[in-house]
C-alpha positions as CSV (number, residue, x, y, z in Angstrom):
1,M,-13.5,49.0,76.4
2,R,-13.9,51.2,79.5
3,S,-17.0,53.3,79.9
4,V,-16.9,57.1,79.6
5,A,-17.4,57.4,83.3
6,A,-14.5,55.1,84.0
7,C,-12.3,57.3,81.7
8,V,-13.4,60.4,83.7
9,F,-12.2,58.9,87.0
10,A,-9.1,57.5,85.5
11,L,-8.2,60.9,84.2
12,L,-8.6,62.4,87.6
13,A,-6.3,59.7,89.1
14,L,-3.4,60.5,86.8
15,A,-2.4,63.7,88.5
16,P,-3.2,65.1,92.0
17,L,-5.8,67.8,92.0
18,E,-4.6,71.1,93.2
19,R,-6.1,72.3,96.4
20,A,-7.5,75.8,97.0
21,R,-6.1,77.6,100.0
22,S,-6.3,81.2,101.3
23,E,-4.3,82.1,104.3
24,D,-3.9,85.8,103.8
25,P,-3.8,87.3,107.4
26,A,-5.2,90.6,106.1
27,S,-8.2,88.8,104.5
28,T,-11.6,88.6,106.2
29,L,-12.0,85.2,104.7
30,R,-9.7,82.3,105.1
31,F,-10.4,78.9,103.7
32,V,-9.0,75.5,102.8
33,L,-10.7,73.5,100.0
34,E,-9.1,70.2,99.0
35,N,-9.4,66.5,98.3
36,R,-8.1,64.2,101.0
37,E,-7.8,60.4,100.9
38,G,-11.3,59.8,102.0
39,G,-13.1,62.7,100.2
40,G,-13.4,66.4,99.9
41,Y,-12.8,68.8,102.8
42,M,-13.6,72.5,103.3
43,H,-12.8,74.8,106.2
44,V,-13.8,78.4,106.3
45,S,-13.0,81.1,108.9
46,G,-12.9,84.8,109.1
47,D,-12.9,88.0,111.3
48,T,-16.0,90.1,111.8
49,P,-15.1,92.7,114.4
50,N,-18.2,94.8,113.7
51,L,-20.7,92.0,114.3
52,P,-22.0,91.1,117.8
53,D,-21.8,87.6,119.2
54,G,-24.6,85.3,118.3
55,V,-25.1,86.5,114.7
56,F,-25.5,83.6,112.3
57,L,-23.7,83.6,109.0
58,H,-24.5,81.5,105.9
59,V,-21.4,79.9,104.4
60,S,-21.9,78.4,100.9
61,L,-19.7,76.7,98.3
62,T,-21.0,77.0,94.8
63,V,-19.8,76.3,91.3
64,K,-18.6,79.7,90.0
65,D,-20.6,81.6,87.3
66,K,-23.3,78.9,87.0
67,R,-26.9,79.9,86.6
68,P,-29.0,78.5,88.0
69,E,-26.7,78.2,91.0
70,I,-25.1,74.9,91.7
71,E,-24.5,74.5,95.5
72,A,-21.9,72.1,96.8
73,A,-22.3,73.0,100.4
74,F,-24.3,75.2,102.8
75,L,-23.3,75.7,106.4
76,R,-24.2,78.0,109.3
77,A,-21.5,79.7,111.4
78,G,-22.0,81.7,114.6
79,V,-20.0,84.8,115.4
80,V,-18.0,84.5,118.6
81,K,-15.7,87.3,119.7
82,G,-15.5,88.7,116.3
83,R,-14.7,85.5,114.5
84,Y,-16.5,82.7,112.8
85,A,-15.6,79.2,111.5
86,A,-17.3,76.3,109.7
87,E,-16.1,73.1,108.1
88,K,-17.5,70.2,106.0
89,S,-16.2,66.8,105.0
90,W,-17.4,64.7,102.1
91,D,-16.7,61.2,103.4
92,T,-17.0,59.3,100.1
93,Q,-17.0,62.1,97.4
94,Q,-14.1,63.9,95.8
95,L,-14.6,67.6,94.8
96,A,-14.6,67.8,91.1
97,P,-12.0,69.9,89.3
98,L,-14.0,73.1,88.9
99,E,-13.9,76.8,89.7
100,Y,-15.8,77.4,92.9
101,E,-16.9,80.4,94.9
102,V,-16.9,80.6,98.7
103,R,-19.5,83.0,100.0
104,V,-20.3,84.2,103.5
105,L,-23.7,86.0,103.9
106,L,-25.5,87.6,106.7
107,V,-29.3,87.0,106.2
108,M,-31.3,89.3,108.4
109,E,-34.4,87.0,108.4
110,S,-32.2,84.2,109.9
111,Q,-31.1,86.3,112.9
112,P,-32.8,86.2,116.4
113,L,-35.2,89.0,116.8
114,G,-33.1,90.9,119.3
115,L,-30.0,90.8,117.1
116,R,-32.1,91.7,114.1
117,R,-33.2,94.9,115.8
118,M,-29.7,95.7,116.9
119,L,-28.3,95.2,113.4
120,S,-31.1,97.3,112.0
121,R,-30.3,100.2,114.3
122,E,-26.5,99.9,113.8
123,F,-26.4,99.5,110.0
124,G,-29.8,100.5,108.8
125,W,-30.6,97.1,107.3
126,S,-34.1,96.1,106.6
127,G,-35.6,92.8,107.8
128,E,-35.1,91.3,104.3
129,H,-31.6,92.6,103.8
130,V,-28.8,90.1,102.8
131,E,-25.3,91.4,103.5
132,T,-22.2,89.8,101.7
133,V,-19.7,89.5,104.5
134,A,-17.0,87.9,102.3
135,R,-16.6,86.1,99.0
136,R,-13.6,84.5,97.3
137,S,-12.9,82.3,94.3
138,A,-11.5,78.8,94.9
139,S,-10.1,76.3,92.3
140,I,-9.8,72.6,92.4
141,G,-7.5,71.2,89.7
142,T,-5.4,72.8,87.1
143,P,-7.1,74.6,84.1
144,E,-6.2,71.6,81.9
145,Q,-7.9,69.2,84.4
146,Q,-10.9,71.4,84.6
147,A,-11.3,71.6,80.8
148,E,-10.9,67.9,80.3
149,F,-13.3,67.1,83.2
150,A,-15.9,69.4,81.5
151,R,-15.4,67.6,78.2
152,Q,-15.6,64.2,79.8
153,S,-18.8,65.2,81.7
154,L,-20.5,66.1,78.5
155,L,-19.3,62.8,76.9
156,L,-20.8,61.0,79.8
157,A,-24.1,62.9,79.4
158,K,-24.1,62.2,75.7
159,R,-23.7,58.4,76.3
160,Q,-26.4,58.4,79.0
161,V,-28.8,60.1,76.6
162,E,-28.0,57.5,73.9
163,L,-28.6,54.6,76.3
164,T,-31.9,56.1,77.6
165,R,-33.0,56.6,74.0
166,E,-32.3,53.0,73.2
167,I,-34.6,51.9,76.0
168,Q,-37.2,54.5,75.0
169,Q,-37.2,53.4,71.4
170,G,-37.6,49.8,72.5
171,F,-40.6,50.9,74.6
172,A,-42.1,52.7,71.6
173,A,-41.7,49.6,69.4
174,V,-43.5,47.4,72.0
175,L,-46.3,50.0,72.3
176,A,-46.7,49.9,68.5
177,G,-47.0,46.1,68.5
178,P,-49.7,43.7,69.5
179,P,-51.1,44.5,73.0
180,A,-51.1,40.9,73.9
181,E,-47.3,40.7,73.6
182,A,-46.7,43.9,75.5
183,E,-46.5,42.6,79.1
184,E,-43.9,39.9,78.2
185,K,-41.6,42.4,76.4
186,L,-42.0,45.2,78.9
187,G,-40.5,43.3,81.8
188,P,-36.9,43.1,80.4
189,L,-37.1,46.8,79.3
190,T,-38.2,47.9,82.8
191,Q,-35.3,46.0,84.4
192,R,-32.9,47.5,82.0
193,A,-34.2,51.0,82.6
194,G,-33.8,50.5,86.4
195,E,-30.2,49.2,86.0
196,H,-29.3,52.1,83.8
197,Y,-30.7,54.7,86.2
198,Q,-28.8,53.0,89.1
199,Q,-25.6,53.2,87.2
200,L,-26.1,56.8,86.4
201,R,-26.7,57.6,90.1
202,E,-23.5,55.8,91.0
203,H,-21.5,57.8,88.5
204,L,-23.0,61.1,89.7
205,D,-22.4,60.3,93.4
206,K,-18.7,60.3,92.8
207,H,-18.8,64.1,93.3
208,P,-21.0,66.5,95.4
209,V,-21.7,68.6,92.3
210,W,-20.9,68.5,88.6
211,G,-20.5,71.5,86.3
212,E,-23.0,70.2,83.9
213,A,-25.6,69.6,86.7
214,A,-28.6,70.9,84.7
215,I,-28.0,68.5,81.8
216,L,-27.2,65.5,84.0
217,D,-30.2,66.2,86.3
218,G,-32.4,66.4,83.2
219,I,-31.2,62.9,82.1
220,G,-31.9,61.6,85.5
221,S,-35.4,63.1,85.5
222,L,-36.2,61.6,82.0
223,S,-34.8,58.2,83.1
224,R,-37.2,58.2,86.1
225,Q,-40.0,59.2,83.9
226,L,-39.2,56.4,81.5
227,M,-39.2,53.9,84.4
228,G,-42.6,55.1,85.6
229,A,-44.1,54.9,82.1
230,L,-42.8,51.3,81.7
231,I,-44.3,50.3,85.0
232,D,-47.6,51.9,84.2
233,A,-47.7,50.2,80.8
234,T,-46.8,46.9,82.3
235,G,-49.9,47.4,84.5
236,G,-52.0,47.9,81.4
237,D,-51.9,51.6,80.8
238,L,-50.6,51.4,77.2
239,D,-52.2,54.7,76.1
240,G,-50.5,56.6,79.0
241,G,-47.3,54.8,78.0
242,R,-47.6,56.2,74.4
243,R,-48.0,59.7,75.7
244,E,-45.1,59.4,78.1
245,S,-42.9,57.9,75.4
246,A,-43.4,60.8,73.1
247,S,-42.8,63.3,75.8
248,I,-39.5,61.5,76.8
249,D,-38.4,61.4,73.2
250,D,-38.8,65.1,72.9
251,G,-36.9,65.7,76.1
252,L,-34.0,63.5,75.1
253,T,-33.8,65.2,71.7
254,L,-33.6,68.6,73.3
255,L,-30.9,67.5,75.8
256,Y,-28.9,65.8,73.0
257,K,-28.8,69.1,71.0
258,Q,-27.7,71.0,74.1
259,I,-24.9,68.5,74.7
260,L,-23.6,68.6,71.2
261,G,-23.7,72.4,71.2
262,R,-21.6,72.5,74.4
263,L,-19.1,69.7,73.6
264,P,-15.8,71.2,72.7
265,A,-13.5,69.5,70.2
266,R,-10.0,68.3,71.1
267,P,-7.3,70.5,69.5
268,E,-6.4,67.6,67.1
269,E,-10.1,67.4,66.0
270,K,-10.1,71.1,65.0
271,K,-7.4,70.6,62.3
């Protein structure tokens, strides 16, 4: 049986992901956002006739409507003759099928002192001002692909929580047993925890960002905490291991509830 993660990537291979492209000549922001054979690619350019040469602009790519913000890319672009451009390639990572936002900002604190004074005189901006030069939505994948990717991401998270809990419960059982037997039993658990965490990182590295980043990052954090507790307990700190084990169990329970609450049912499952 294939793993949940394998199903995610098989799904994405079934149909080509749509690329996001804006080439409206009247727009102040033009961009290409797409997946190429090697990985993702982004090119952003625009016209800023009112800004002097040398101004630095912050160009970001974020997952749309996510709080806290999930940033896929951050670039700096200099204004030259009323224009700016920036590009980024992800050599080994494909952009996930998500709704993104391309945003270009002028941050006064990032400007050279002379330009900062000039901009302040010209536009009345304070030293802490952040001006939105341009922003546009960008989409990778069809709505159907995006919905299925979101569902598969949550299924991946659910399985990762279950695997982490299996290791944590084994850890708790060892801690509840005879201390003399703990070291022998903790070794295999520590190895399993390390392998599990490495597999999780390999899955997550397939894309620069995931829409469920907060949940997946939480699983990664608890997995690292579990590895640390196992190592400490192997070194003799069984009391600390018991405290950590209880804390990890509470965290996994909370994440599991969040995942189940966000996991949509397939249409056939609603009947």
